[in-house]
C-alpha positions in Angstrom: 15.6 19.9 17.9 15.1 19.2 14.1 11.6 18.2 12.9 11.6 15.7 10.2 8.9 14.5 7.9 9.1 11.5 5.6 7.3 9.1 3.3 7.4 5.6 2.6 4.8 3.1 1.2 2.8 0.2 2.9 1.8 -2.5 0.4 -1.9 -2.3 0.2 -2.5 -5.7 1.1 -0.6 -5.1 4.5 -2.2 -2.0 5.4 -4.4 -3.5 8.3 -1.6 -5.7 9.4 0.7 -2.4 9.8 -2.1 -0.9 11.7 -2.4 -3.7 14.0 1.5 -4.2 14.5 1.8 -0.2 15.6 -1.3 -0.5 18.0 1.1 -2.9 19.7 5.0 -1.8 19.6 7.0 -3.7 21.7 8.0 -1.8 25.1 11.5 -2.5 24.3 11.4 -1.0 20.9 9.8 2.1 22.3 12.4 2.4 24.8 15.3 2.3 22.1 13.5 5.0 20.1 13.3 7.2 23.0 16.9 6.3 23.8 18.3 7.1 20.2 16.2 10.6 19.7 13.1 9.6 18.0 10.8 12.2 20.0 7.3 13.5 19.5 7.4 10.5 16.7 4.1 9.7 14.9 3.0 8.0 11.8 0.1 8.6 9.7 -1.1 6.1 6.8 -3.8 7.1 3.8 -5.9 4.3 2.4 -3.5 3.7 -0.5 -0.6 3.0 1.9 1.3 5.9 1.7 2.6 6.3 5.3 4.0 9.8 6.6 6.2 10.0 9.2 6.9 13.2 11.8 9.7 12.7 14.4 11.7 15.6 16.4 15.4 14.7 17.0 18.3 16.4 18.0 20.8 15.4 15.3 18.4 14.8 12.2 17.1 11.7 10.8 20.1 10.1 9.6 21.6 10.2 13.2 18.4 8.9 14.7 18.5 6.1 12.0 22.0 5.1 12.4 21.6 5.0 16.3 18.5 2.9 15.9 20.4 0.5 13.6 22.8 -0.2 16.4 20.0 -1.5 18.7 19.3 -5.2 18.8 15.8 -4.6 19.0 15.5 -2.7 15.8 17.0 -5.4 13.8 14.3 -7.8 15.3 11.5 -5.3 14.5 12.8 -4.3 11.1 12.9 -8.1 10.2 9.4 -8.5 11.5 7.7 -5.9 9.3 9.8 -5.7 6.0 7.4 -7.6 4.2 4.6 -4.9 4.9 6.3 -2.5 2.7 6.0 -1.8 -1.1 9.0 -1.5 -3.3 11.8 -1.4 -0.6 13.9 -4.3 -1.9 16.3 -5.4 0.6 16.3 -2.0 2.6 15.0 -2.1 6.2 11.7 0.0 6.3 13.9 2.8 8.1 16.2 2.9 5.0 13.1 3.2 2.7 12.1 6.9 4.4 12.2 9.6 1.8 12.8 12.7 4.2 10.7 15.9 3.1 11.9 19.5 3.0 10.2 21.5 5.6 8.5 24.5 3.9 6.4 26.0 6.5 5.9 26.0 10.4 4.1 28.0 12.8 4.0 27.8 16.6 
């Protein structure tokens, strides 16, 4: 299992909407995340919209993103949240993730 940290940015004017949307993630979206290897997945947001994500996945972030890209529910979800992000252009939110290098871990 690979531990992955990533960042992206939610537009400041959409932070509250982003939080609200994630308090009610669609059940079929949650099922697709589980099915495609998004385990122990958490999102954290700063007051300025910086979004940090953490996920554990068997084959890495790219493989998990590719598996989700094949899910119909993901296309609907991404289309519904794309406007919430800052500076991603035509990318989906998932495509805007900048993966971070793990430099320390302790269990």
